[in-house]
C-alpha positions in Angstrom: 173.2 183.5 49.8 174.5 183.0 53.6 174.1 186.9 54.1 170.9 187.0 52.5 169.5 184.3 54.8 171.2 185.9 57.9 169.7 189.1 56.9 166.3 187.6 56.8 166.7 186.1 60.1 167.3 189.2 62.0 164.0 190.5 60.5 161.7 187.5 61.2 161.0 185.2 63.5 163.2 182.1 64.3 159.9 180.1 64.8 158.6 180.9 61.1 161.4 179.1 59.4 162.6 175.5 59.3 166.5 175.9 58.2 168.8 172.8 57.5 171.9 173.6 55.7 172.9 170.8 53.4 176.2 171.3 51.1 176.0 175.1 51.5 172.2 174.3 50.1 168.9 175.5 52.4 166.0 173.9 53.2 163.2 176.4 53.4 159.6 175.9 54.6 158.1 179.7 55.0 158.5 182.6 52.7 160.3 181.1 50.1 158.5 183.2 47.5 160.0 186.4 48.5 163.2 184.8 49.0 163.4 183.6 45.3 162.4 187.2 44.3 165.3 188.6 46.5 167.7 186.0 45.1 166.7 186.2 41.0 165.4 189.5 41.0 162.8 188.5 38.5 159.3 188.0 38.9 159.1 186.0 35.8 161.2 183.3 37.3 159.4 183.5 40.3 155.8 182.8 38.9 157.1 180.0 36.7 158.8 178.5 39.5 155.4 179.2 41.6 153.2 177.8 38.6 155.3 174.6 38.8 155.0 173.5 42.4 153.2 176.2 44.7 155.8 177.9 46.6 153.2 179.0 49.5 152.3 175.1 50.0 153.7 173.5 53.1 156.7 171.5 51.2 160.1 170.9 52.2 162.5 172.6 49.6 166.0 172.5 49.4 167.1 175.9 47.6 170.7 176.2 46.5 173.0 178.8 44.8 176.2 177.2 44.8 178.3 176.1 41.8 179.6 172.8 42.2 177.1 171.5 44.4 176.9 167.5 45.0 174.3 166.6 47.3 175.8 164.0 50.0 173.8 161.1 50.4 171.7 162.3 53.5 168.3 161.6 53.8 165.9 165.0 54.3 162.3 164.0 56.2 159.6 164.9 53.9 161.9 166.6 51.1 159.9 167.1 47.8 161.7 169.9 45.7 165.5 170.6 45.0 165.8 174.2 43.4 169.2 175.2 41.9 169.5 179.0 41.3 173.2 178.7 39.4 173.5 178.0 36.3 174.1 174.6 35.2 176.5 175.3 33.1 179.0 176.1 35.8 178.6 172.9 37.2 181.7 170.7 36.7 180.3 167.2 36.8 176.5 167.8 35.1 175.6 164.0 35.2 177.0 163.6 38.8 175.2 166.5 40.5 171.9 165.4 38.8 172.4 161.5 40.0 173.4 163.4 43.5 170.0 165.0 43.4 168.0 161.9 42.2 169.6 160.2 45.5 168.2 163.1 47.7 164.8 163.0 46.1 162.0 160.9 46.7 160.1 159.2 43.5 158.1 162.1 42.3 160.3 164.5 43.9 160.9 168.0 41.7 164.2 169.3 40.4 164.3 173.0 39.0 167.3 174.3 37.4 168.4 176.7 34.7 171.2 176.4 31.7 172.2 179.2 29.2 171.6 177.2 26.0 173.8 177.6 22.8 171.4 179.6 21.0 170.7 181.8 24.0 174.7 182.4 24.1 174.7 183.1 20.6 171.8 185.8 20.9 173.9 187.4 24.2 177.2 187.2 21.7 175.3 189.3 19.3 173.9 191.6 21.3 177.0 192.5 23.3 179.4 192.4 20.3 176.9 194.2 17.6 178.5 194.0 14.0 181.4 192.0 15.4 179.0 189.3 16.8 179.5 187.0 14.0 183.2 186.9 13.9 183.1 186.7 18.0 180.3 183.7 17.7 182.3 181.7 15.1 185.1 181.5 17.4 183.2 180.8 20.4 181.7 178.1 18.2 185.0 176.5 17.5 186.4 176.8 20.7 183.4 175.8 22.7 181.7 173.2 20.9 184.0 171.5 18.3 187.3 171.6 20.6 185.5 169.8 23.4 184.2 167.4 20.8 187.6 166.0 19.6 190.0 163.3 20.3 192.7 164.7 23.0 191.5 168.4 22.4 188.8 167.6 24.8 191.6 167.2 27.6 193.1 170.3 26.8 190.0 171.9 27.0 189.2 170.8 30.7 192.4 172.0 31.6 192.0 175.5 30.0 189.0 176.2 31.4 189.2 174.0 34.4 186.4 172.1 33.3 184.2 174.5 35.1 182.1 175.8 32.0 180.2 173.8 29.5 178.1 175.1 26.7 174.9 172.9 26.2 172.4 173.1 23.7 168.5 172.8 24.9 168.5 169.3 23.6 171.7 168.4 25.5 170.7 170.0 29.0 166.8 168.2 29.1 168.3 165.0 27.0 171.0 164.8 30.5 167.8 165.5 32.7 165.9 162.1 31.5 168.9 160.2 31.2 169.8 160.5 34.9 166.3 159.6 36.0 163.8 162.1 35.4 160.7 163.2 33.3 160.2 166.8 31.7 157.5 168.4 33.0 158.2 171.9 31.6 160.8 174.4 30.3 160.8 178.1 29.4 163.2 180.9 28.2 163.5 183.8 30.9 165.6 186.4 30.3 168.5 184.7 28.7 167.9 181.3 30.7 166.4 178.1 29.9 164.6 177.0 33.5 163.1 173.5 33.2 161.1 171.6 36.1 161.8 167.4 35.9 160.2 164.9 38.1 162.3 161.8 39.4 160.5 158.9 37.7 163.2 156.2 37.1 166.6 154.9 37.7 170.0 156.8 35.8 170.6 155.2 32.5 173.7 152.6 33.0 174.6 153.4 29.2 177.3 155.8 28.1 176.5 158.8 26.5 178.1 159.1 23.0 179.5 162.4 21.3 181.2 160.8 18.6 179.7 161.6 15.0 179.2 157.8 14.3 176.2 156.9 16.4 174.7 153.4 17.2 170.6 153.6 17.9 168.7 150.5 19.4 166.2 149.5 17.1 163.6 146.6 16.6 165.3 144.3 14.3 163.9 141.2 13.0 161.9 138.7 15.3 161.7 141.8 17.5 165.3 141.6 18.9 167.0 145.1 19.6 169.8 145.7 17.4 172.2 148.8 17.1 171.6 150.7 13.8 174.7 153.0 12.9 173.9 156.5 11.6 175.8 160.0 11.4 175.1 162.2 14.2 172.3 164.8 13.0 171.1 165.5 16.6 172.5 166.9 19.8 174.1 164.6 22.2 171.6 162.9 24.6 169.1 163.3 22.3 167.9 159.8 22.0 166.5 160.3 25.6 164.2 163.0 24.4 162.2 160.7 22.1 159.1 160.2 24.0 158.7 163.5 25.2 159.2 165.1 21.9 156.5 163.1 20.7 153.9 163.8 23.4 154.7 167.5 23.2 154.3 168.3 19.4 153.3 164.6 17.9 154.3 163.5 14.3 155.2 165.4 11.2 153.5 164.5 7.5 156.3 162.0 6.8 156.4 160.1 10.5 158.7 161.9 12.4 158.8 163.9 15.4 157.2 167.6 14.5 159.3 170.4 15.3 162.1 168.4 16.6 164.9 171.2 18.4 167.1 168.1 18.7 168.5 168.1 15.0 171.3 170.5 14.6 171.8 172.9 11.5 174.3 170.7 9.7 172.0 167.3 10.7 169.4 169.0 8.6 171.5 169.7 5.6 172.7 165.7 6.0 169.3 164.9 6.3 168.2 166.2 3.2 170.8 164.6 1.5 170.3 161.3 2.9 174.0 161.2 4.1 173.3 160.4 7.6 171.9 157.2 6.3 175.3 155.7 4.7 176.6 153.8 8.0 173.6 151.5 7.7 175.7 149.7 5.4 177.4 148.4 8.4 174.5 146.5 9.8 173.8 145.3 6.0 177.6 143.3 6.2 176.8 142.6 9.3 173.4 140.7 8.2 171.3 142.6 10.6 169.9 144.7 7.7 169.3 144.7 4.2 169.4 147.5 1.2 165.1 147.2 1.1 163.1 146.6 4.0 160.7 148.0 6.8 162.1 151.3 8.6 164.3 150.1 11.9 161.8 151.8 14.4 162.7 152.8 18.0 160.9 150.7 20.6 158.6 153.5 21.6 157.5 154.1 17.8 157.2 150.5 17.2 154.9 149.9 20.3 152.9 152.8 18.7 151.9 150.6 15.7 148.9 148.2 15.3 149.9 144.8 16.7 149.0 142.8 13.5 151.4 145.6 11.8 154.0 145.0 14.9 153.8 141.2 14.4 154.3 141.5 10.3 157.1 143.4 10.7 159.4 141.1 12.9 159.2 138.6 10.1 161.3 141.0 8.0 164.6 142.4 8.3 164.7 146.2 8.5 166.2 148.0 5.4 168.0 151.1 4.4 165.6 152.3 1.8 162.1 151.8 3.4 158.7 151.3 1.4 157.6 154.7 1.8 160.2 156.0 -0.6 159.6 153.7 -3.5 155.8 154.3 -3.4 156.1 158.0 -2.3 154.0 157.5 0.5 155.8 160.0 3.1 152.7 160.9 4.9 152.7 159.5 8.6 149.8 157.1 8.0 151.0 156.5 4.3 154.2 154.9 5.4 152.7 152.4 7.5 150.4 151.3 4.6 153.3 151.2 2.4 155.2 149.0 4.7 151.9 147.0 4.7 152.0 146.8 0.6 155.5 146.3 0.8 155.1 143.3 3.1 152.1 141.8 0.9 154.1 141.7 -2.4 157.2 140.4 -0.6 154.7 137.5 0.1 153.8 137.0 -3.3 157.0 137.6 -5.0 159.9 137.1 -2.4 162.8 137.2 -4.9 162.1 140.2 -7.1 160.0 142.6 -4.6 163.1 144.0 -3.1 164.8 144.6 -6.6 162.0 146.1 -7.6 161.4 148.5 -4.8 165.0 149.3 -4.5 165.2 151.0 -8.3 161.8 153.1 -7.4 163.6 154.3 -4.6 166.5 155.4 -6.1 164.7 156.9 -9.3 162.5 159.1 -6.8 165.4 160.0 -4.8 167.4 161.3 -7.8 164.3 162.7 -9.5 163.7 164.8 -6.5 160.4 162.9 -6.2 160.6 162.3 -2.6 163.0 164.2 0.0 164.1 162.8 3.4 163.1 164.4 6.4 
């Protein structure tokens, strides 16, 4: 990168540039489009970035291609955009890096980066090793995806790799971005890399992220109090931070779940189909936070989308493991709200027998395959 800058300086007048070195990054004011083309060698990447921020505009942009770039807390006047052309996979502490950029940027500032997601890595392995692709991919999956998630093994993995390479899913990468104080604007796969554009909109989360198979999800409980609902993980890490983005992008499917949800893992889909992911909710039942039959434990974002009268009625009841739509076979995104209204009305009329009736109906519908989990 330094050689490239120096070469371009020799052929251009110094007054056409406004360059400031910041931790091996470079603040460029003019001709950034040509510089990006020289650096990436790909017009698709340049066109994508240009469509997001207008490279010809008089905007202060920090450009970096260094690996472990943690930007110091120094103020750069009028800085609006940070572009890192190096793959995020090679940044040692991804969250620390994103937070350092967050401190550098003003509100609504833009960060642009790229990552080789695990699905793109899979495609590359299959293309490179041809007939041996499946075998190589299997061992790669065990070493790079399973091994780092196991207790103690994660430390061994870091020693072997020197913590200089990370295999990330699309959901985890975008989720980390939101977790650390940004909103996703756009993303696009270009020649084996996922390029993303995000805007600084909020403070980084203070809640530690979890990689464990047993997770806790923040949900609205009785009297509107937030509670932790236990489930087996069916999504990639950091996926919970993408809830609103996924809904805004694709809306809901026919059963009231986010449509085309790339956050769900392949094994997670199997667990959901067999209802296995819901088993840990029995912990909430034992703790008295939930019961076997009741309204669904919704996220705050989903809860706030419901009509006000439905919100007021719902918080009078404990959430349940078996939601009313299962008993009434009403999985549609609008029908399941109607099913809850019917349940709450039945509950007021028959407070002692309603849950029992809905429980046996739910079990029958599941066993007879009349209704399936999403």
